[in-house]
LUMPAKE-613355 format. One record per atom (N, C-alpha, C, CB): atom name; residue number from 1; x, y, z; residue in one letter. Coordinates in steps of 0.001 Angstrom, whole numbers, plus 524288, in hexadecimal, padded with zeros to 5 digits. Glycine has a CB too. Example, Ala and Ser with C-alpha at 12.3 -4.5 7.8 and 13.67 -1.06 7.14 Angstrom:
! LUMPAKE-613355
(rec "N"; 1; (83386; 7E9C6; 81E78); "A")
(rec "CA"; 1; (8300C; 7EE6C; 81E78); "A")
(rec "C"; 1; (83390; 7F31C; 81E78); "A")
(rec "CB"; 1; (82C2C; 7EE87; 82356); "A")
(rec "N"; 2; (83232; 7F736; 81BA8); "S")
(rec "CA"; 2; (83566; 7FBDC; 81BE4); "S")
(rec "C"; 2; (83264; 8001E; 81EBE); "S")
(rec "CB"; 2; (83704; 7FDAA; 8165D); "S")
//
This chain:
! LUMPAKE-613355
(rec "N"; 1; (80687; 7B700; 804FF); "X")
(rec "CA"; 1; (80547; 7BAB1; 80083); "X")
(rec "C"; 1; (80A52; 7BD76; 7FF0D); "X")
(rec "CB"; 1; (800CB; 7BEEF; 8020C); "X")
(rec "N"; 2; (80A12; 7BF9E; 7FA37); "X")
(rec "CA"; 2; (80DF0; 7C32E; 7F807); "X")
(rec "C"; 2; (80C95; 7C7F0; 7F633); "X")
(rec "CB"; 2; (81048; 7C122; 7F44E); "X")
(rec "N"; 3; (80D55; 7CC84; 7F8EF); "X")
(rec "CA"; 3; (80B48; 7D15F; 7F78A); "X")
(rec "C"; 3; (80E9C; 7D533; 7F4FD); "X")
(rec "CB"; 3; (8095E; 7D389; 7FBB6); "X")
(rec "N"; 4; (80D50; 7D848; 7F0AD); "X")
(rec "CA"; 4; (80FE8; 7DBBB; 7EEFD); "X")
(rec "C"; 4; (80D39; 7E147; 7EF2D); "X")
(rec "CB"; 4; (81155; 7DA17; 7EA67); "X")
(rec "N"; 5; (810B1; 7E4FA; 7EDDF); "X")
(rec "CA"; 5; (80E74; 7EACD; 7EE04); "X")
(rec "C"; 5; (80F58; 7EC07; 7E8FC); "X")
(rec "CB"; 5; (81119; 7EF1B; 7F1FF); "X")
(rec "N"; 6; (80B36; 7EF34; 7E709); "X")
(rec "CA"; 6; (80B79; 7F132; 7E14C); "X")
(rec "C"; 6; (80CCE; 7F7BB; 7E2F2); "X")
(rec "CB"; 6; (804D1; 7F000; 7DD49); "X")
(rec "N"; 7; (81193; 7F9CB; 7E08A); "X")
(rec "CA"; 7; (812DF; 7FED3; 7E1F1); "X")
(rec "C"; 7; (814B6; 80142; 7DCCE); "X")
(rec "CB"; 7; (816FA; 7FEFC; 7E66B); "X")
(rec "N"; 8; (81658; 80637; 7DE4E); "X")
(rec "CA"; 8; (8184B; 809A9; 7D9CA); "X")
(rec "C"; 8; (81D1B; 80748; 7D749); "X")
(rec "CB"; 8; (819AF; 80F6C; 7DBBF); "X")
(rec "N"; 9; (81EAC; 807B7; 7D2CB); "X")
(rec "CA"; 9; (8224A; 8068A; 7CFED); "X")
(rec "C"; 9; (827D4; 8080D; 7D215); "X")
(rec "CB"; 9; (82115; 80895; 7CB59); "X")
(rec "N"; 10; (82789; 80C52; 7D492); "X")
(rec "CA"; 10; (82C06; 80E52; 7D688); "X")
(rec "C"; 10; (82E50; 80B30; 7DAD0); "X")
(rec "CB"; 10; (82B25; 8135A; 7D81D); "X")
(rec "N"; 11; (82B7C; 8075D; 7DD9C); "X")
(rec "CA"; 11; (82CC1; 803F3; 7E0E7); "X")
(rec "C"; 11; (82F71; 7FF06; 7DEDC); "X")
(rec "CB"; 11; (8288F; 802F6; 7E370); "X")
(rec "N"; 12; (82F31; 7FE93; 7D9C3); "X")
(rec "CA"; 12; (8312C; 7FA0D; 7D7FE); "X")
(rec "C"; 12; (82DB3; 7F4A3; 7D80A); "X")
(rec "CB"; 12; (835A2; 7F982; 7DAE8); "X")
(rec "N"; 13; (8308E; 7F0D9; 7D65E); "X")
(rec "CA"; 13; (82D7B; 7EB66; 7D7A0); "X")
(rec "C"; 13; (83155; 7E7E1; 7DB34); "X")
(rec "CB"; 13; (82BE6; 7E7D7; 7D1A8); "X")
(rec "N"; 14; (82E1A; 7E497; 7DF12); "X")
(rec "CA"; 14; (83093; 7E17F; 7E275); "X")
(rec "C"; 14; (82D16; 7DCA2; 7E36C); "X")
(rec "CB"; 14; (831DB; 7E47D; 7E742); "X")
(rec "N"; 15; (82EE1; 7D949; 7E6B4); "X")
(rec "CA"; 15; (82C17; 7D527; 7E7AE); "X")
(rec "C"; 15; (82613; 7D6C4; 7E9EF); "X")
(rec "CB"; 15; (82F62; 7D1DE; 7EB66); "X")
(rec "N"; 16; (8260C; 7DA9C; 7ED2A); "X")
(rec "CA"; 16; (821B9; 7DD74; 7EF85); "X")
(rec "C"; 16; (81ED5; 7E1CD; 7ED09); "X")
(rec "CB"; 16; (8236A; 7DF56; 7F3C9); "X")
(rec "N"; 17; (82126; 7E411; 7E980); "X")
(rec "CA"; 17; (81F36; 7E8E4; 7E6CB); "X")
(rec "C"; 17; (81ED9; 7E81A; 7E128); "X")
(rec "CB"; 17; (822AF; 7ED8B; 7E7D0); "X")
(rec "N"; 18; (819AB; 7E92B; 7DF19); "X")
(rec "CA"; 18; (818FA; 7E8D4; 7D938); "X")
(rec "C"; 18; (81830; 7EF68; 7D78E); "X")
(rec "CB"; 18; (81328; 7E490; 7D77E); "X")
(rec "N"; 19; (81987; 7EF8E; 7D286); "X")
(rec "CA"; 19; (8188C; 7F4E4; 7D08B); "X")
(rec "C"; 19; (8163D; 7F447; 7CAE9); "X")
(rec "CB"; 19; (81DE7; 7F866; 7D089); "X")
(rec "N"; 20; (813CF; 7F864; 7C9D1); "X")
(rec "CA"; 20; (810B7; 7F7C6; 7C455); "X")
(rec "C"; 20; (813BE; 7F5EE; 7BF1C); "X")
(rec "CB"; 20; (80E5A; 7FD4E; 7C2E9); "X")
(rec "N"; 21; (811B7; 7F406; 7BB7B); "X")
(rec "CA"; 21; (81494; 7F31B; 7B6E8); "X")
(rec "C"; 21; (81773; 7F801; 7B4F0); "X")
(rec "CB"; 21; (8110B; 7F10E; 7B2E3); "X")
(rec "N"; 22; (81C42; 7F895; 7B2C6); "X")
(rec "CA"; 22; (81DEC; 7FD55; 7B106); "X")
(rec "C"; 22; (81E46; 7FDF0; 7AA81); "X")
(rec "CB"; 22; (82324; 7FE2C; 7B3A8); "X")
(rec "N"; 23; (81EA5; 80193; 7A834); "X")
(rec "CA"; 23; (81FFB; 8027F; 7A2A6); "X")
(rec "C"; 23; (819B1; 8039E; 79FD0); "X")
(rec "CB"; 23; (8239A; 7FCA3; 79FEF); "X")
(rec "N"; 24; (8196B; 80747; 79FCA); "X")
(rec "CA"; 24; (81422; 8098E; 79DA1); "X")
(rec "C"; 24; (81203; 8068F; 79831); "X")
(rec "CB"; 24; (81518; 81010; 79C42); "X")
(rec "N"; 25; (8167C; 805F1; 794A3); "X")
(rec "CA"; 25; (81433; 8040A; 78F65); "X")
(rec "C"; 25; (81468; 7FE51; 78F7A); "X")
(rec "CB"; 25; (81749; 80631; 78A5C); "X")
(rec "N"; 26; (817D9; 7FC47; 7934C); "X")
(rec "CA"; 26; (819BC; 7F6A6; 79270); "X")
(rec "C"; 26; (81608; 7F2D6; 795AA); "X")
(rec "CB"; 26; (82002; 7F5F1; 79462); "X")
(rec "N"; 27; (81191; 7F498; 797D5); "X")
(rec "CA"; 27; (80EB9; 7F1AF; 79B87); "X")
(rec "C"; 27; (80A9C; 7EE7F; 798E2); "X")
(rec "CB"; 27; (80C6F; 7F525; 79F7E); "X")
(rec "N"; 28; (8094A; 7E991; 79A6B); "X")
(rec "CA"; 28; (804DB; 7E720; 79802); "X")
(rec "C"; 28; (7FF2B; 7E94D; 799A6); "X")
(rec "CB"; 28; (8053A; 7E170; 79942); "X")
(rec "N"; 29; (7FB57; 7E75E; 79748); "X")
(rec "CA"; 29; (7F615; 7E9D2; 799BA); "X")
(rec "C"; 29; (7F557; 7E791; 79FAB); "X")
(rec "CB"; 29; (7F07F; 7E80C; 795DD); "X")
(rec "N"; 30; (7F774; 7E25F; 7A0A0); "X")
(rec "CA"; 30; (7F6AA; 7E0B4; 7A540); "X")
(rec "C"; 30; (7F987; 7E341; 7A950); "X")
(rec "CB"; 30; (7F771; 7DBEC; 7A546); "X")
(rec "N"; 31; (7FE56; 7E4AD; 7A7D1); "X")
(rec "CA"; 31; (80220; 7E825; 7AB6C); "X")
(rec "C"; 31; (7FF2E; 7ECA8; 7AD5A); "X")
(rec "CB"; 31; (8074C; 7EA5A; 7A85A); "X")
(rec "N"; 32; (7FD31; 7F000; 7A894); "X")
(rec "CA"; 32; (7FA50; 7F520; 7A9D6); "X")
(rec "C"; 32; (7F662; 7F470; 7AD69); "X")
(rec "CB"; 32; (7F7F0; 7F79B; 7A551); "X")
(rec "N"; 33; (7F2B6; 7F06B; 7AC77); "X")
(rec "CA"; 33; (7EE1A; 7EF65; 7B02C); "X")
(rec "C"; 33; (7F096; 7EDC7; 7B58A); "X")
(rec "CB"; 33; (7EA11; 7EAA0; 7ADE2); "X")
(rec "N"; 34; (7F479; 7EB55; 7B697); "X")
(rec "CA"; 34; (7F5CE; 7E9CA; 7BB74); "X")
(rec "C"; 34; (7F82E; 7EE89; 7BE47); "X")
(rec "CB"; 34; (7F960; 7E530; 7BB32); "X")
(rec "N"; 35; (7FADC; 7F213; 7BB3E); "X")
(rec "CA"; 35; (7FCA8; 7F730; 7BD49); "X")
(rec "C"; 35; (7F89A; 7FAC4; 7BEF5); "X")
(rec "CB"; 35; (7FFB0; 7F9D8; 7B97E); "X")
(rec "N"; 36; (7F331; 7FAD0; 7BC8D); "X")
(rec "CA"; 36; (7EF4F; 7FD40; 7BDBA); "X")
(rec "C"; 36; (7ED33; 7FBAB; 7C2EF); "X")
(rec "CB"; 36; (7EC13; 7FCD9; 7B9E5); "X")
(rec "N"; 37; (7EBC6; 7F6A6; 7C31B); "X")
(rec "CA"; 37; (7E90A; 7F41D; 7C712); "X")
(rec "C"; 37; (7ECB3; 7F4BD; 7CBEB); "X")
(rec "CB"; 37; (7E7B5; 7EE31; 7C593); "X")
(rec "N"; 38; (7F1BD; 7F3FD; 7CBA9); "X")
(rec "CA"; 38; (7F4D3; 7F4F8; 7D064); "X")
(rec "C"; 38; (7F5F6; 7F9ED; 7D12D); "X")
(rec "CB"; 38; (7F959; 7F267; 7D089); "X")
(rec "N"; 39; (7F4A5; 7FD9D; 7CDD6); "X")
(rec "CA"; 39; (7F609; 8037E; 7CEB2); "X")
(rec "C"; 39; (7F1D1; 804DD; 7D27E); "X")
(rec "CB"; 39; (7F5F2; 8076C; 7C927); "X")
(rec "N"; 40; (7ED65; 802CC; 7D200); "X")
(rec "CA"; 40; (7E7FD; 804BE; 7D557); "X")
(rec "C"; 40; (7E950; 802BD; 7DA9E); "X")
(rec "CB"; 40; (7E1AB; 80203; 7D328); "X")
(rec "N"; 41; (7EAC4; 7FD5C; 7DAA4); "X")
(rec "CA"; 41; (7EBBA; 7FAEB; 7DFCE); "X")
(rec "C"; 41; (7F06A; 7FED2; 7E2E6); "X")
(rec "CB"; 41; (7EDE1; 7F440; 7DECD); "X")
(rec "N"; 42; (7F554; 8003C; 7DFC8); "X")
(rec "CA"; 42; (7F98B; 803E9; 7E1D0); "X")
(rec "C"; 42; (7F740; 8085D; 7E45D); "X")
(rec "CB"; 42; (7FD20; 805E3; 7DD87); "X")
(rec "N"; 43; (7F363; 80BDD; 7E1B0); "X")
(rec "CA"; 43; (7F0EB; 8104E; 7E380); "X")
(rec "C"; 43; (7EDFB; 80EEE; 7E897); "X")
(rec "CB"; 43; (7ED5D; 8127E; 7DF54); "X")
(rec "N"; 44; (7EAA4; 80A43; 7E91B); "X")
(rec "CA"; 44; (7E820; 8092F; 7EE50); "X")
(rec "C"; 44; (7EC4A; 8085B; 7F24C); "X")
(rec "CB"; 44; (7E471; 80449; 7EE22); "X")
(rec "N"; 45; (7F055; 805CF; 7F1E5); "X")
(rec "CA"; 45; (7F492; 8043D; 7F5DB); "X")
(rec "C"; 45; (7F732; 8098C; 7F76F); "X")
(rec "CB"; 45; (7F911; 7FFEE; 7F346); "X")
(rec "N"; 46; (7F827; 80D5B; 7F3CD); "X")
(rec "CA"; 46; (7F9DE; 81383; 7F496); "X")
(rec "C"; 46; (7F5F9; 81579; 7F837); "X")
(rec "CB"; 46; (7F9D7; 81754; 7EEFE); "X")
(rec "N"; 47; (7F112; 81566; 7F786); "X")
(rec "CA"; 47; (7ED44; 817AB; 7FA2C); "X")
(rec "C"; 47; (7EDEE; 81538; 8008E); "X")
(rec "CB"; 47; (7E79E; 81665; 7F710); "X")
(rec "N"; 48; (7EEFE; 81084; 800BB); "X")
(rec "CA"; 48; (7EF77; 80EAB; 80617); "X")
(rec "C"; 48; (7F38B; 81099; 808AB); "X")
(rec "CB"; 48; (7EFC8; 8097F; 8067A); "X")
(rec "N"; 49; (7F862; 8114D; 8060E); "X")
(rec "CA"; 49; (7FC94; 8141D; 80855); "X")
(rec "C"; 49; (7FB73; 81941; 80A0A); "X")
(rec "CB"; 49; (8009A; 81462; 80501); "X")
(rec "N"; 50; (7F85C; 81C66; 806AB); "X")
(rec "CA"; 50; (7F6DA; 821B0; 807D1); "X")
(rec "C"; 50; (7F390; 82134; 80DAB); "X")
(rec "CB"; 50; (7F315; 82433; 8029A); "X")
(rec "N"; 51; (7EFDF; 81D94; 80DDA); "X")
(rec "CA"; 51; (7ECFE; 81C20; 8128A); "X")
(rec "C"; 51; (7EFF2; 81C7B; 8172D); "X")
(rec "CB"; 51; (7EB03; 8170E; 81234); "X")
(rec "N"; 52; (7F40C; 8193E; 816B9); "X")
(rec "CA"; 52; (7F840; 817E9; 81B9B); "X")
(rec "C"; 52; (7FAB5; 81D34; 81CE3); "X")
(rec "CB"; 52; (7FD6B; 8134F; 819E1); "X")
(rec "N"; 53; (7FC06; 8205E; 8182C); "X")
(rec "CA"; 53; (7FF58; 82488; 81A28); "X")
(rec "C"; 53; (7FBFC; 8290A; 81C56); "X")
(rec "CB"; 53; (80306; 8268A; 815C8); "X")
(rec "N"; 54; (7F626; 82923; 81A14); "X")
(rec "CA"; 54; (7F35D; 82C86; 81D3C); "X")
(rec "C"; 54; (7F16D; 82B62; 822C2); "X")
(rec "CB"; 54; (7EF80; 82DB0; 81A96); "X")
(rec "N"; 55; (7F1AB; 826AD; 823D6); "X")
(rec "CA"; 55; (7F059; 82553; 82916); "X")
(rec "C"; 55; (7F4E7; 82570; 82D04); "X")
(rec "CB"; 55; (7EE05; 82026; 8290C); "X")
(rec "N"; 56; (7F97F; 825BE; 82AD2); "X")
(rec "CA"; 56; (7FEA7; 82617; 82DBB); "X")
(rec "C"; 56; (801CE; 82A05; 82B60); "X")
(rec "CB"; 56; (801B4; 820FA; 82DCB); "X")
(rec "N"; 57; (80130; 82ED9; 82C5F); "X")
(rec "CA"; 57; (804ED; 8336A; 829AF); "X")
(rec "C"; 57; (8095F; 831AC; 82B4B); "X")
(rec "CB"; 57; (8043F; 839A1; 82B49); "X")
(rec "N"; 58; (80B0C; 82FFC; 82FFA); "X")
(rec "CA"; 58; (810E9; 82F1F; 8310C); "X")
(rec "C"; 58; (813CF; 82C89; 82DAD); "X")
(rec "CB"; 58; (811D3; 82C9D; 8355F); "X")
(rec "N"; 59; (811DB; 8286E; 82AC2); "X")
(rec "CA"; 59; (81430; 825A6; 826B4); "X")
(rec "C"; 59; (8162C; 82876; 82252); "X")
(rec "CB"; 59; (810EC; 8223A; 824F8); "X")
(rec "N"; 60; (81435; 82E16; 82198); "X")
(rec "CA"; 60; (81587; 83125; 81D53); "X")
(rec "C"; 60; (81979; 83593; 81FD3); "X")
(rec "CB"; 60; (81030; 8337E; 81A7B); "X")
(rec "N"; 61; (81ADD; 83556; 8246A); "X")
(rec "CA"; 61; (81E33; 83964; 826ED); "X")
(rec "C"; 61; (8240E; 83798; 82715); "X")
(rec "CB"; 61; (81C29; 83A8E; 82CB4); "X")
(rec "N"; 62; (825C6; 837C5; 8217B); "X")
(rec "CA"; 62; (82AEF; 835AD; 8206E); "X")
(rec "C"; 62; (82EFF; 838D7; 823EB); "X")
(rec "CB"; 62; (82C43; 8361A; 81A3D); "X")
(rec "N"; 63; (82E51; 83D22; 82518); "X")
(rec "CA"; 63; (831CA; 840EA; 8284B); "X")
(rec "C"; 63; (832A8; 83E29; 82D63); "X")
(rec "CB"; 63; (82F1C; 846C6; 82946); "X")
(rec "N"; 64; (82ED7; 83B4C; 83015); "X")
(rec "CA"; 64; (82E0F; 83960; 83501); "X")
(rec "C"; 64; (831DB; 833A3; 834E5); "X")
(rec "CB"; 64; (82750; 8389C; 83619); "X")
(rec "N"; 65; (83234; 83245; 8306B); "X")
(rec "CA"; 65; (834E7; 82CC1; 83072); "X")
(rec "C"; 65; (83AEC; 82D28; 82F29); "X")
(rec "CB"; 65; (8321F; 828DC; 82C0B); "X")
(rec "N"; 66; (83DDB; 82A0A; 830FC); "X")
(rec "CA"; 66; (84414; 82A90; 83051); "X")
(rec "C"; 66; (84587; 8256E; 82E52); "X")
(rec "CB"; 66; (84780; 82BED; 835E4); "X")
(rec "N"; 67; (84859; 82678; 8299B); "X")
(rec "CA"; 67; (84AE1; 82202; 82710); "X")
(rec "C"; 67; (84E2C; 81E5E; 82ACA); "X")
(rec "CB"; 67; (84E66; 82419; 822CA); "X")
(rec "N"; 68; (84D21; 8198F; 82A7B); "X")
(rec "CA"; 68; (84F85; 81582; 82D23); "X")
(rec "C"; 68; (84E6F; 814C7; 832FF); "X")
(rec "CB"; 68; (854B6; 8161F; 82C63); "X")
(rec "N"; 69; (84B1C; 818EE; 834CD); "X")
(rec "CA"; 69; (849A4; 81832; 83A2F); "X")
(rec "C"; 69; (843E0; 81814; 83BA4); "X")
(rec "CB"; 69; (84BFC; 81C26; 83D0F); "X")
(rec "N"; 70; (8404D; 81A67; 83818); "X")
(rec "CA"; 70; (83B15; 8197C; 838B6); "X")
(rec "C"; 70; (838B1; 81561; 8359F); "X")
(rec "CB"; 70; (8389B; 81DCF; 837DD); "X")
(rec "N"; 71; (835A9; 811A2; 838A3); "X")
(rec "CA"; 71; (833B7; 80D53; 83609); "X")
(rec "C"; 71; (82F83; 80EB0; 83273); "X")
(rec "CB"; 71; (8320D; 8098C; 83997); "X")
(rec "N"; 72; (82FAC; 81138; 82E60); "X")
(rec "CA"; 72; (82AC3; 8128E; 82B40); "X")
(rec "C"; 72; (828CA; 80E26; 8294B); "X")
(rec "CB"; 72; (82B7C; 81636; 826EA); "X")
(rec "N"; 73; (82AB6; 809F3; 8271A); "X")
(rec "CA"; 73; (8276D; 8062A; 825AA); "X")
(rec "C"; 73; (8239D; 803AE; 829F5); "X")
(rec "CB"; 73; (82A95; 8026E; 82376); "X")
(rec "N"; 74; (82627; 80366; 82ED8); "X")
(rec "CA"; 74; (8228F; 801D6; 83284); "X")
(rec "C"; 74; (81DE1; 805F5; 833A9); "X")
(rec "CB"; 74; (82592; 800AB; 83748); "X")
(rec "N"; 75; (81EFD; 80AED; 833A5); "X")
(rec "CA"; 75; (81B4B; 80EAF; 8342C); "X")
(rec "C"; 75; (816FD; 80DFA; 8300E); "X")
(rec "CB"; 75; (81DC6; 813CE; 833E6); "X")
(rec "N"; 76; (818DC; 80CF2; 82ABE); "X")
(rec "CA"; 76; (814A3; 80C70; 826FE); "X")
(rec "C"; 76; (81171; 8078B; 82779); "X")
(rec "CB"; 76; (816BC; 80CB5; 821C3); "X")
(rec "N"; 77; (81415; 8035C; 829EB); "X")
(rec "CA"; 77; (811AF; 7FEBB; 82ADA); "X")
(rec "C"; 77; (80DEF; 7FE63; 82E92); "X")
(rec "CB"; 77; (814DE; 7FB7A; 82BD5); "X")
(rec "N"; 78; (80DD8; 80223; 832DD); "X")
(rec "CA"; 78; (80A63; 80359; 836AD); "X")
(rec "C"; 78; (8060C; 8065E; 8341B); "X")
(rec "CB"; 78; (80CF3; 80632; 83B00); "X")
(rec "N"; 79; (806B1; 80990; 83076); "X")
(rec "CA"; 79; (803F3; 80D4D; 82E60); "X")
(rec "C"; 79; (7FF79; 80A03; 82B60); "X")
(rec "CB"; 79; (80782; 8110A; 82AF8); "X")
(rec "N"; 80; (80170; 805C7; 82815); "X")
(rec "CA"; 80; (7FE66; 802FB; 8251F); "X")
(rec "C"; 80; (7FB92; 7FF9A; 82860); "X")
(rec "CB"; 80; (8010D; 8007F; 82153); "X")
(rec "N"; 81; (7FDCC; 7FCED; 82D47); "X")
(rec "CA"; 81; (7FB29; 7FA04; 83043); "X")
(rec "C"; 81; (7F658; 7FC19; 8320C); "X")
(rec "CB"; 81; (7FDF8; 7F8AC; 833E6); "X")
(rec "N"; 82; (7F73E; 8012B; 83470); "X")
(rec "CA"; 82; (7F2F8; 80464; 8367E); "X")
(rec "C"; 82; (7EEA7; 80559; 832CB); "X")
(rec "CB"; 82; (7F4F2; 80962; 83832); "X")
(rec "N"; 83; (7F04F; 80717; 82DF6); "X")
(rec "CA"; 83; (7EC79; 8090E; 829E7); "X")
(rec "C"; 83; (7E922; 804C2; 827BD); "X")
(rec "CB"; 83; (7EF56; 80BB5; 82554); "X")
(rec "N"; 84; (7EBAD; 7FF43; 8285C); "X")
(rec "CA"; 84; (7E870; 7FB1B; 82794); "X")
(rec "C"; 84; (7E464; 7F9E7; 82B30); "X")
(rec "CB"; 84; (7EB2B; 7F72D; 8271D); "X")
(rec "N"; 85; (7E5B8; 7FAE9; 83057); "X")
(rec "CA"; 85; (7E2F9; 7FA20; 83498); "X")
(rec "C"; 85; (7DDD2; 7FE5E; 83408); "X")
(rec "CB"; 85; (7E6D4; 7FAE3; 839A8); "X")
(rec "N"; 86; (7DF56; 80286; 832EF); "X")
(rec "CA"; 86; (7DAB3; 805FA; 8322D); "X")
(rec "C"; 86; (7D719; 804AF; 82E01); "X")
(rec "CB"; 86; (7DC4F; 80B1D; 83141); "X")
(rec "N"; 87; (7D9BC; 80326; 82A18); "X")
(rec "CA"; 87; (7D69F; 8008B; 82475); "X")
(rec "C"; 87; (7D37A; 7FC52; 826BB); "X")
(rec "CB"; 87; (7DAFD; 7FDA6; 81F4A); "X")
(rec "N"; 88; (7D492; 7F8DB; 82AC7); "X")
(rec "CA"; 88; (7D116; 7F4A4; 82C6F); "X")
(rec "C"; 88; (7CBBF; 7F6C6; 82DEB); "X")
(rec "CB"; 88; (7D375; 7F1A4; 8310B); "X")
(rec "N"; 89; (7CBCA; 7FBCA; 83069); "X")
(rec "CA"; 89; (7C712; 7FDC1; 832BD); "X")
(rec "C"; 89; (7C4DA; 8015E; 82EE4); "X")
(rec "CB"; 89; (7C7FA; 80064; 83808); "X")
(rec "N"; 90; (7C79A; 80431; 82B8D); "X")
(rec "CA"; 90; (7C593; 80774; 8283C); "X")
(rec "C"; 90; (7C81C; 806DC; 82285); "X")
(rec "CB"; 90; (7C622; 80C9C; 82A80); "X")
(rec "N"; 91; (7C630; 803E7; 81E9F); "X")
(rec "CA"; 91; (7C860; 80202; 819DD); "X")
(rec "C"; 91; (7C9B2; 806D9; 81769); "X")
(rec "CB"; 91; (7C4C7; 7FE72; 81689); "X")
(rec "N"; 92; (7CE71; 806FA; 81516); "X")
(rec "CA"; 92; (7D03B; 80AD4; 811C5); "X")
(rec "C"; 92; (7CE05; 80AAF; 80BB1); "X")
(rec "CB"; 92; (7D602; 80A5F; 811F0); "X")
(rec "N"; 93; (7CE38; 80E0C; 80922); "X")
(rec "CA"; 93; (7CD74; 80E83; 803A1); "X")
(rec "C"; 93; (7D029; 80A90; 7FFC5); "X")
(rec "CB"; 93; (7CF12; 81393; 80253); "X")
(rec "N"; 94; (7D464; 80917; 8017C); "X")
(rec "CA"; 94; (7D741; 804FF; 7FDF2); "X")
(rec "C"; 94; (7D40C; 7FFAC; 7FFCA); "X")
(rec "CB"; 94; (7DE8D; 804A5; 7FF2C); "X")
(rec "N"; 95; (7D3C8; 7FE63; 8049D); "X")
(rec "CA"; 95; (7D0F8; 7F947; 8056B); "X")
(rec "C"; 95; (7CB93; 7F912; 802C8); "X")
(rec "CB"; 95; (7D041; 7F83C; 80B54); "X")
(rec "N"; 96; (7C836; 7FE0E; 8033E); "X")
(rec "CA"; 96; (7C3A7; 7FDF0; 80036); "X")
(rec "C"; 96; (7C3E9; 7FD69; 7FB40); "X")
(rec "CB"; 96; (7C113; 801A4; 800CE); "X")
(rec "N"; 97; (7C79E; 7FF90; 7F8FE); "X")
(rec "CA"; 97; (7C890; 7FF49; 7F2D4); "X")
(rec "C"; 97; (7C98B; 7F9BF; 7F103); "X")
(rec "CB"; 97; (7CD96; 802C4; 7F10B); "X")
(rec "N"; 98; (7CC98; 7F639; 7F3EA); "X")
(rec "CA"; 98; (7CD89; 7F0E6; 7F31A); "X")
(rec "C"; 98; (7C985; 7ED11; 7F544); "X")
(rec "CB"; 98; (7D26B; 7EFC4; 7F533); "X")
(rec "N"; 99; (7C552; 7EF18; 7F767); "X")
(rec "CA"; 99; (7C199; 7EC5A; 7FA44); "X")
(rec "C"; 99; (7C36D; 7E7EA; 7FDAF); "X")
(rec "CB"; 99; (7BE00; 7EA84; 7F6D6); "X")
(rec "N"; 100; (7C6DF; 7EA33; 80115); "X")
(rec "CA"; 100; (7C9E4; 7E6B6; 804DD); "X")
(rec "C"; 100; (7C82E; 7E83A; 80A42); "X")
(rec "CB"; 100; (7D032; 7E74E; 8044C); "X")
(rec "N"; 101; (7C5B4; 7E508; 80C32); "X")
(rec "CA"; 101; (7C39B; 7E678; 8122A); "X")
(rec "C"; 101; (7C8AF; 7E507; 815E2); "X")
(rec "CB"; 101; (7BD96; 7E262; 8142E); "X")
(rec "N"; 102; (7CA06; 7E937; 8199C); "X")
(rec "CA"; 102; (7CE39; 7E7BE; 81C47); "X")
(rec "C"; 102; (7CC56; 7E476; 820CE); "X")
(rec "CB"; 102; (7D151; 7EC43; 81DCF); "X")
(rec "N"; 103; (7D0B5; 7E1E3; 82353); "X")
(rec "CA"; 103; (7CF38; 7DEF6; 827F9); "X")
(rec "C"; 103; (7CE05; 7E19A; 82CCB); "X")
(rec "CB"; 103; (7D2F5; 7DBA1; 8291D); "X")
(rec "N"; 104; (7CBD2; 7DF38; 8309C); "X")
(rec "CA"; 104; (7CB37; 7E2AF; 8359C); "X")
(rec "C"; 104; (7D047; 7E3BF; 8378C); "X")
(rec "CB"; 104; (7C7EC; 7E01F; 83A1D); "X")
(rec "N"; 105; (7D04F; 7E838; 83AF7); "X")
(rec "CA"; 105; (7D5DF; 7E968; 83D9D); "X")
(rec "C"; 105; (7D821; 7E52D; 8404C); "X")
(rec "CB"; 105; (7D5AA; 7EDB4; 84193); "X")
(rec "N"; 106; (7D4F7; 7E119; 8431D); "X")
(rec "CA"; 106; (7D647; 7DBDE; 845CB); "X")
(rec "C"; 106; (7D963; 7D8F6; 8424B); "X")
(rec "CB"; 106; (7D174; 7D889; 8475A); "X")
(rec "N"; 107; (7D6B0; 7D7BD; 83D28); "X")
(rec "CA"; 107; (7D8F3; 7D4B3; 83A2B); "X")
(rec "C"; 107; (7DE46; 7D631; 8377C); "X")
(rec "CB"; 107; (7D579; 7D3A2; 83700); "X")
(rec "N"; 108; (7DEE3; 7DB9D; 8369F); "X")
(rec "CA"; 108; (7E2B2; 7DD82; 833D3); "X")
(rec "C"; 108; (7E7A2; 7DD1A; 837AD); "X")
(rec "CB"; 108; (7E145; 7E30F; 831C8); "X")
(rec "N"; 109; (7E6FE; 7DE44; 83C8B); "X")
(rec "CA"; 109; (7EB2F; 7DDB3; 84072); "X")
(rec "C"; 109; (7ECF1; 7D83B; 8422F); "X")
(rec "CB"; 109; (7E993; 7E066; 844FD); "X")
(rec "N"; 110; (7E954; 7D48C; 841ED); "X")
(rec "CA"; 110; (7EA21; 7CF47; 84452); "X")
(rec "C"; 110; (7E97B; 7CAA3; 8406D); "X")
(rec "CB"; 110; (7E638; 7CE90; 848DB); "X")
(rec "N"; 111; (7EA1B; 7CC8B; 83BBB); "X")
(rec "CA"; 111; (7E8A0; 7C7AC; 837F6); "X")
(rec "C"; 111; (7EE4A; 7C5EE; 836F8); "X")
(rec "CB"; 111; (7E4FB; 7C942; 831DA); "X")
//
C-alpha cells in the first residue's frame, strides 16, 4: 500500500504529502469539493495530534529537548504507539466519528 498525508499548504507537496488545491478563483468545482472533504479529514487528524499531546505533555516540553541530542522523533513515535494502545480499550472521538472499531491491544501489538 501507498499512503499519503493531507496537510497544510505551508508544508508543500511531496510523494507522501498532499496539500489543498490553491488559487481561490481558479479552482474547478471538483477541486473545491475535494478541498472541503479533505479539510474535514484534516481537522480530524489534527484532533488526534491534540489527543497525543494531551496524553503525553512531555512531547510539548520543547525546553527539555535539545537540538541534535534529544530523539524527539522517537519520543513522539512512542507517544503515538501508547495513545493507539489506549484507543484500543477506550475508542477516541476520531475513531467513533469514522465508525472505525479499533483492534484489541493484542492485535495492535502483535499483528
